[in-house]
C-alpha positions in Angstrom: 1.6 4.3 -14.0 0.6 1.3 -11.9 2.4 0.9 -8.6 3.5 -2.6 -7.9 1.5 -4.2 -5.1 4.6 -4.8 -3.1 4.6 -1.2 -2.1 1.5 -2.1 0.0 4.0 -3.6 2.5 4.6 0.0 3.6 1.1 -0.1 5.2 2.3 -2.9 7.4 6.0 -2.0 8.0 5.2 1.7 8.8 2.7 1.0 11.6 4.9 -1.9 13.0 7.9 0.5 13.2 6.0 3.2 14.8 4.0 1.1 17.3 7.1 -0.9 18.2 9.1 2.3 18.9 6.6 3.9 21.2 5.8 0.6 23.0 9.4 -0.2 23.6 10.4 3.4 24.3 7.6 3.7 26.8 8.6 0.4 28.5 12.2 1.2 28.9 12.0 4.9 30.0 11.4 4.9 33.8 10.1 8.5 34.1 7.5 8.2 31.4 3.7 7.5 31.6 2.2 6.1 28.3 -1.2 7.0 29.8 -0.5 10.6 30.6 2.3 11.6 28.2 2.4 12.0 24.4 4.4 9.7 22.2 6.4 12.7 21.0 7.9 13.0 24.5 9.8 9.9 23.7 11.6 11.8 20.9 12.1 15.0 22.8 15.6 16.5 22.7 17.8 15.1 25.5 15.7 12.0 26.2 17.3 8.5 26.2 14.5 7.2 23.9 14.9 9.9 21.2 16.9 7.8 18.7 14.5 4.9 19.0 11.4 7.0 18.6 12.9 9.1 15.8 13.6 5.8 13.9 9.9 4.8 14.5 8.7 8.2 13.2 10.9 8.1 10.1 10.1 4.4 9.4 6.4 5.2 9.4 6.9 8.4 7.5 8.8 6.7 4.6 6.8 3.4 4.5 3.3 4.8 4.6 3.6 7.0 1.5 4.9 3.9 -0.4 1.8 2.1 0.7 -0.2 5.1 -0.6 1.0 4.3 -4.1 -0.5 0.8 -3.8 -3.7 2.2 -2.3 -4.0 4.6 -5.2 -4.2 1.7 -7.6 -6.4 -0.5 -5.5 -9.0 2.0 -4.2 -10.5 4.8 -6.2 -10.7 8.2 -4.6 -8.5 10.4 -2.5 -7.7 8.1 0.5 -4.2 7.5 -0.9 -3.5 11.3 -0.7 -4.3 11.3 3.0 -1.9 8.4 3.6 0.9 10.3 1.8 0.1 13.4 3.9 0.2 11.3 7.0 3.6 10.0 6.2 5.0 13.4 5.3 3.5 14.9 8.5 5.2 12.2 10.5 8.6 12.9 9.0 8.1 16.6 9.9 7.2 15.6 13.5 10.6 13.9 13.6 12.3 16.8 12.0 10.9 19.3 14.6 11.4 17.5 18.0 10.0 18.8 21.2 12.4 20.6 23.5 14.3 22.8 21.1 12.2 26.0 21.5 8.6 27.1 21.9 8.6 27.9 18.1 9.8 24.4 17.2 7.3 22.9 19.7 4.5 24.8 18.0 5.6 23.5 14.5 5.9 20.0 15.9 2.3 20.3 17.3 1.0 21.5 14.0 2.6 18.7 12.1 1.3 16.2 14.6 -2.2 17.6 14.2 -2.0 17.2 10.4 -0.8 13.7 10.9 -3.7 12.9 13.3 -6.3 14.4 10.9 -5.0 12.7 7.8 -4.7 9.3 9.5 -8.2 9.5 10.8 -9.7 10.7 7.5 -8.0 7.9 5.4 -10.5 5.2 6.3 -13.4 7.8 6.1 -12.3 8.5 2.5 -12.4 4.8 1.7 -16.1 4.5 2.7 -17.7 5.8 -0.5 -15.6 3.7 -3.0 -16.0 0.6 -0.8 -19.8 1.1 -0.7 -20.0 1.8 -4.4 -18.2 -1.4 -5.2 -20.6 -3.4 -3.0 -18.4 -3.8 0.0 -20.9 -2.6 2.6 -19.3 -4.3 5.6 -15.9 -3.0 4.8 -17.4 0.5 4.3 -19.1 0.3 7.7 -15.9 -0.8 9.4 -13.9 2.0 7.7 -16.5 4.5 8.9 -16.3 3.2 12.4 -12.5 3.1 12.6 -12.2 6.6 11.1 -14.8 8.1 13.4 -13.4 6.4 16.5 -9.8 7.4 15.7 -10.9 11.0 15.1 -12.8 11.2 18.4 -9.8 9.7 20.4 -7.3 12.0 18.7 -9.4 15.1 19.2 -9.9 14.1 22.9 -6.2 14.2 23.4 -6.7 18.0 23.6 -8.9 17.6 26.7 -6.2 16.6 29.1 -6.7 13.4 31.2 -5.2 10.2 29.8 -4.2 12.0 26.6 -1.3 9.6 26.0 -3.7 6.6 26.2 -6.2 8.3 23.9 -3.5 9.2 21.4 -2.3 5.6 21.3 -5.8 4.2 20.8 -6.6 6.7 18.0 -3.3 6.2 16.2 -3.4 2.4 16.7 -6.9 2.3 15.1 -5.7 4.2 12.1 -2.6 2.1 11.9 -4.7 -1.1 12.1 -6.8 0.1 9.2 -3.6 0.8 7.1 -2.3 -2.7 7.9 -5.6 -4.5 7.1 -6.0 -2.7 3.8 -2.3 -3.4 3.0 -3.0 -7.1 3.6 -6.0 -6.9 1.3 -4.0 -5.3 -1.4 -1.2 -7.8 -1.1 -3.8 -10.6 -1.5 -4.8 -9.1 -4.8 -7.6 -6.8 -3.6 -8.6 -4.0 -6.0 -11.9 -2.3 -6.3 -13.9 -1.9 -9.4 -17.2 0.0 -9.2 -20.3 -2.1 -9.7 -21.9 -1.7 -13.2 
């Protein structure tokens, strides 16, 4: 079954919903540092920004798997599976907010880690099919974006400026999703070179 290219809009709508929620939430919450605090703190139980950030998580979590259906048709290989996993992990992040209990916090952290990993690996999984189809520059950009996002997201475990590193890593992955969605909406579809 061929997914209609319009589902590629999810690769734009999801990142826009997510980034808008954390940017606006971080700006309006006075006791919050986007440089030193994780995005999930904006959706923690009892915070004024919880509804806004929860909508951002769910918007991303629903839209990105829809985009994955379009990516499956346009790009051979398993990158689409990583996008679906990213979306599902993000819905789980919203379903298990911080501040309920240490157990729920641990589940939240595990879901976030899955979302980080699958978002960073998506452009990396696109490298081989892009290169095989003769799109060397796109393959190199995908490799750079995926590797840089992975390093930034892994570095969030080290402490200083983890909120900033999280935003950089996630934004890089989101930018790749949006750029590839635009490519699909413009009729992009890979066929391996003969």
